[in-house]
C-alpha positions as CSV (number, residue, x, y, z in Angstrom):
1,M,-42.2,-5.4,-59.8
2,T,-42.4,-5.1,-56.0
3,A,-42.9,-1.8,-54.3
4,R,-39.3,-2.0,-53.0
5,K,-37.9,-2.6,-56.4
6,K,-39.9,0.3,-57.7
7,L,-38.4,2.6,-55.0
8,R,-34.9,1.5,-56.0
9,A,-35.6,2.1,-59.6
10,I,-36.8,5.6,-58.8
11,M,-33.7,6.4,-56.9
12,A,-31.5,5.0,-59.7
13,G,-33.4,7.0,-62.3
14,K,-32.7,10.2,-64.1
15,K,-36.0,12.1,-63.8
16,L,-37.3,13.9,-60.7
17,V,-40.0,11.9,-59.0
18,L,-42.4,13.8,-56.7
19,M,-43.2,12.0,-53.4
20,P,-46.0,13.6,-51.3
21,G,-46.2,12.7,-47.6
22,A,-49.1,10.7,-46.2
23,Y,-50.3,11.3,-42.6
24,D,-52.6,8.3,-42.5
25,A,-54.1,5.5,-44.7
26,L,-56.7,7.7,-46.3
27,S,-54.3,10.4,-47.4
28,A,-52.0,7.6,-48.7
29,R,-54.9,6.3,-50.8
30,V,-55.6,9.8,-52.2
31,I,-51.9,10.2,-53.1
32,E,-51.9,6.9,-55.0
33,A,-55.2,7.7,-56.7
34,E,-53.8,10.9,-58.0
35,G,-51.1,9.0,-59.9
36,F,-48.0,9.6,-57.8
37,E,-45.3,6.9,-58.2
38,A,-44.2,6.8,-54.5
39,M,-44.8,8.5,-51.2
40,V,-43.2,9.3,-47.9
41,A,-44.6,8.9,-44.4
42,G,-42.6,10.9,-41.9
43,G,-42.5,11.4,-38.2
44,Y,-43.7,15.0,-38.4
45,A,-46.9,14.0,-40.1
46,A,-47.3,10.9,-38.0
47,I,-47.0,12.7,-34.7
48,G,-49.3,15.5,-36.0
49,S,-52.0,13.0,-37.0
50,M,-51.7,10.5,-34.2
51,L,-51.2,12.9,-31.2
52,A,-52.0,16.4,-32.5
53,Q,-48.5,17.4,-31.3
54,A,-45.3,18.8,-32.7
55,D,-42.7,16.3,-33.6
56,M,-40.4,16.1,-30.5
57,G,-39.7,12.4,-30.6
58,Q,-42.5,11.5,-28.2
59,S,-43.7,8.3,-30.0
60,N,-42.2,4.8,-30.1
61,M,-41.3,2.1,-32.5
62,R,-44.5,0.1,-32.1
63,D,-46.7,3.2,-32.6
64,Y,-44.8,3.9,-35.8
65,T,-44.9,0.3,-37.0
66,D,-48.7,0.2,-36.6
67,H,-49.1,3.6,-38.3
68,Y,-46.8,2.7,-41.2
69,A,-48.5,-0.7,-41.6
70,R,-51.9,1.0,-42.1
71,V,-50.4,3.4,-44.6
72,C,-48.6,0.6,-46.6
73,G,-51.7,-1.6,-46.4
74,A,-53.8,1.0,-48.2
75,V,-51.6,1.3,-51.3
76,E,-49.5,-0.6,-53.8
77,I,-46.9,2.1,-54.4
78,P,-43.6,2.4,-52.4
79,V,-43.7,4.1,-49.0
80,Y,-40.4,5.5,-47.6
81,V,-40.5,6.3,-43.9
82,D,-38.9,8.0,-41.0
83,A,-37.2,5.7,-38.4
84,D,-36.1,8.6,-36.1
85,T,-33.0,7.5,-34.1
86,G,-33.8,3.8,-34.4
87,F,-35.6,4.0,-31.1
88,G,-32.7,2.9,-29.0
89,G,-29.4,1.0,-29.3
90,V,-28.3,-1.5,-31.9
91,N,-30.7,-4.2,-30.7
92,N,-33.6,-1.7,-30.9
93,V,-32.5,-0.7,-34.4
94,R,-32.5,-4.4,-35.4
95,Q,-36.0,-4.9,-34.1
96,M,-37.2,-1.7,-35.8
97,V,-35.9,-2.8,-39.2
98,R,-37.6,-6.2,-39.0
99,A,-40.8,-4.6,-37.8
100,F,-40.9,-2.0,-40.6
101,E,-40.1,-4.6,-43.2
102,A,-43.0,-6.7,-41.9
103,A,-45.3,-3.6,-42.1
104,G,-44.7,-3.3,-45.8
105,V,-42.3,-0.3,-45.8
106,S,-40.1,0.0,-48.9
107,G,-37.3,2.1,-47.3
108,L,-36.3,4.1,-44.3
109,F,-33.9,6.7,-43.0
110,I,-32.3,6.7,-39.6
111,S,-31.0,9.9,-37.9
112,D,-27.9,10.6,-35.9
113,Q,-29.7,12.8,-33.3
114,V,-29.7,11.9,-29.6
115,F,-32.9,10.4,-28.2
116,P,-35.6,11.8,-28.3
117,N,-35.3,12.7,-31.9
118,R,-37.0,16.0,-32.9
119,C,-38.0,17.4,-36.3
120,G,-34.8,18.4,-38.1
121,Y,-36.1,21.9,-38.7
122,L,-36.7,22.6,-34.9
123,P,-34.0,24.2,-32.7
124,G,-32.2,22.4,-29.9
125,K,-31.0,19.4,-31.8
126,Q,-28.1,17.3,-30.5
127,I,-26.2,14.5,-32.3
128,V,-24.6,11.3,-31.1
129,T,-21.0,10.4,-31.8
130,T,-19.9,9.2,-35.2
131,E,-19.2,5.8,-33.8
132,Q,-22.7,5.5,-32.3
133,I,-24.5,6.3,-35.5
134,L,-22.2,4.0,-37.6
135,A,-22.9,1.2,-35.2
136,K,-26.7,1.7,-35.6
137,L,-26.4,2.0,-39.3
138,K,-24.5,-1.3,-39.5
139,A,-27.0,-3.0,-37.3
140,A,-29.8,-1.8,-39.6
141,L,-28.0,-3.1,-42.7
142,D,-27.4,-6.4,-41.1
143,A,-31.0,-6.7,-39.9
144,R,-32.7,-6.3,-43.2
145,R,-34.0,-9.5,-44.8
146,D,-35.0,-8.1,-48.2
147,P,-32.0,-6.8,-50.1
148,D,-34.3,-4.4,-52.0
149,F,-35.3,-2.7,-48.7
150,L,-33.7,0.7,-48.9
151,I,-31.8,2.0,-45.9
152,A,-30.6,5.6,-45.8
153,A,-28.8,7.6,-43.1
154,R,-29.4,11.2,-42.3
155,T,-27.3,13.6,-40.3
156,D,-28.1,16.8,-38.5
157,A,-24.5,17.7,-38.0
158,A,-24.7,20.7,-40.2
159,G,-26.8,22.6,-37.7
160,V,-24.6,21.5,-34.8
161,E,-21.0,21.2,-36.0
162,G,-21.1,22.8,-39.4
163,D,-21.4,21.7,-43.0
164,D,-18.0,20.0,-43.3
165,A,-18.8,17.7,-40.4
166,A,-22.1,16.8,-42.0
167,F,-20.3,15.9,-45.3
168,E,-17.8,13.8,-43.4
169,R,-20.5,11.8,-41.7
170,C,-22.4,11.2,-45.0
171,Q,-19.2,9.9,-46.6
172,L,-18.8,7.5,-43.7
173,F,-22.4,6.4,-44.0
174,M,-21.9,5.5,-47.7
175,A,-18.6,3.8,-46.9
176,A,-20.5,1.7,-44.3
177,G,-23.0,0.5,-47.0
178,A,-25.9,2.9,-46.7
179,D,-28.0,3.2,-49.9
180,M,-28.3,6.9,-49.5
181,A,-26.8,9.6,-47.2
182,K,-28.4,13.0,-46.5
183,P,-27.1,16.0,-44.7
184,M,-30.1,17.8,-43.3
185,G,-30.0,21.6,-43.8
186,I,-27.9,21.4,-47.0
187,D,-30.8,22.1,-49.3
188,T,-29.8,24.9,-51.7
189,V,-29.1,23.8,-55.2
190,D,-25.4,24.5,-54.8
191,G,-25.4,22.6,-51.6
192,I,-27.1,19.6,-53.1
193,K,-24.6,19.7,-56.0
194,R,-21.9,19.4,-53.5
195,V,-23.6,16.5,-51.8
196,L,-23.9,14.6,-55.1
197,R,-20.3,15.4,-55.9
198,E,-18.7,14.7,-52.5
199,V,-21.0,12.1,-51.0
200,G,-22.3,10.2,-54.0
201,G,-25.3,8.0,-54.3
202,P,-28.8,9.2,-55.1
203,H,-30.2,12.3,-53.5
204,M,-33.7,12.9,-52.1
205,A,-34.6,16.6,-51.6
206,T,-36.9,17.6,-48.8
207,L,-39.5,20.3,-49.4
208,S,-41.3,20.5,-46.0
209,Q,-43.7,23.1,-44.6
210,A,-41.6,22.8,-41.4
211,A,-38.7,24.4,-43.1
212,G,-40.6,27.6,-43.6
213,P,-41.3,29.5,-46.9
214,K,-38.2,28.4,-48.8
215,Q,-38.6,28.5,-52.6
216,R,-36.7,26.0,-54.7
217,S,-37.4,25.3,-58.4
218,L,-38.1,21.6,-59.1
219,K,-36.5,22.0,-62.5
220,D,-33.3,23.3,-60.8
221,L,-33.3,20.3,-58.5
222,E,-33.8,17.9,-61.4
223,D,-31.1,19.6,-63.4
224,A,-28.8,19.3,-60.5
225,G,-29.3,15.5,-60.5
226,V,-31.9,15.0,-57.7
227,T,-33.9,11.9,-58.3
228,A,-36.7,12.5,-55.8
229,A,-38.4,15.4,-54.1
230,T,-40.4,14.7,-51.0
231,F,-43.3,16.9,-49.6
232,P,-43.6,15.2,-46.2
233,S,-46.2,17.5,-44.7
234,V,-48.1,19.0,-47.6
235,A,-51.1,16.7,-47.2
236,L,-51.2,17.3,-43.4
237,F,-51.2,21.0,-43.8
238,A,-53.8,20.9,-46.6
239,A,-56.1,18.7,-44.5
240,A,-55.8,20.7,-41.4
241,N,-56.5,23.9,-43.3
242,S,-59.5,22.5,-45.1
243,V,-61.1,21.0,-41.9
244,R,-60.6,24.3,-40.1
245,N,-62.1,26.4,-42.9
246,V,-65.2,24.2,-43.2
247,L,-65.8,24.1,-39.5
248,R,-65.5,27.9,-39.4
249,L,-68.2,28.1,-42.0
250,L,-70.4,25.7,-40.1
251,K,-70.0,27.6,-36.9
252,R,-70.5,31.0,-38.6
253,D,-73.6,30.2,-40.7
254,R,-75.0,27.4,-38.5
255,S,-75.7,25.6,-41.8
256,L,-74.1,22.8,-43.8
257,A,-75.1,24.5,-47.1
258,P,-72.1,26.8,-47.4
259,C,-69.8,23.9,-46.6
260,Q,-71.0,21.6,-49.4
261,E,-68.7,23.1,-52.1
262,H,-65.7,22.4,-49.9
263,L,-66.5,18.7,-49.3
264,L,-65.5,15.7,-51.3
265,P,-68.4,14.3,-53.2
266,L,-69.8,11.1,-51.8
267,D,-69.2,9.1,-54.9
268,D,-65.6,10.3,-55.0
269,Y,-65.1,9.3,-51.4
270,Y,-66.5,5.8,-52.0
271,E,-64.2,5.5,-55.0
272,I,-61.2,6.3,-52.9
273,V,-62.1,3.9,-50.0
274,G,-63.1,1.1,-52.4
275,L,-66.7,0.6,-51.5
276,K,-67.7,-1.1,-54.8
277,P,-65.1,-3.8,-54.7
278,M,-65.9,-4.4,-51.1
279,L,-69.5,-4.9,-51.8
280,G,-68.7,-7.1,-54.8
281,R,-66.4,-9.3,-52.6
282,E,-69.1,-9.6,-50.0
283,E,-71.7,-10.6,-52.6
284,A,-69.3,-13.1,-54.2
285,Y,-68.5,-14.9,-50.9
286,D,-72.2,-15.0,-50.0
287,K,-73.1,-16.6,-53.3
288,A,-70.2,-19.1,-53.0
289,A,-71.4,-20.0,-49.5
290,A,-75.0,-20.4,-50.6
291,A,-74.0,-22.6,-53.5
292,L,-72.0,-24.8,-51.2
293,V,-74.9,-25.2,-48.8
294,T,-77.3,-26.0,-51.8
295,K,-74.9,-28.6,-53.2
296,R,-74.5,-30.2,-49.8
297,A,-78.3,-30.4,-49.3
298,A,-78.7,-32.0,-52.7
299,E,-76.3,-34.8,-52.0
């Protein structure tokens, strides 16, 4: 089964699948190695890792394409990604879908914010007209080559025009052919139940550090009918905290000794980055080349 078919199967399933967020290829490999079935790669983590900045929409389609290609190239499991506002008009959206498909992405969501898109949990958001986002969504749907490529639409209307406006947009997204529609900010269990009831389709809950210290039970989400829960920035925050703590120890004690217990063992690192198969591949090609030269010399 392809990664895209796996993502569709997850979204059509009945159990809650946990999808941590990767901020680069190495974090993606760790997520896969720990047995997760799928992952996300969002703009918040991408901007944090690529630019060490808050997500205010300051990157572009080609930067994201390269970033997502490295993440997807490191793993076999599905990667669901952030497409911001589509990076322009309908022709930009078309180009973005084709580029993300070629990068190996399994699915994406497009937002109805004005450009530049900013993290949905930050203040100051503005949204485009309903007609503009529907045109972009239709362009995205028409551009995809692989029918298994999942295309979702997300609205920030709840924080701008109110919950009812967000639900109306999501209903229009589904009517236009989106595989999933999500109203950002509607994230209580009761709110999610309303989404499932009034919008339809699968629902992917977002549990982001950017939302602040909200507490939601995963069991309650599963009981409500949520099929996937994403943790888009958990690895980013964990990595930043671990690096900072180790560097503080190094600076304080001027010794690597107290840092050792906080470091990944060398063998574990080589297991994650695949050193053994790389060495084996190198040796196999060298032997094959030597055998060809020997055979040629003997003729």
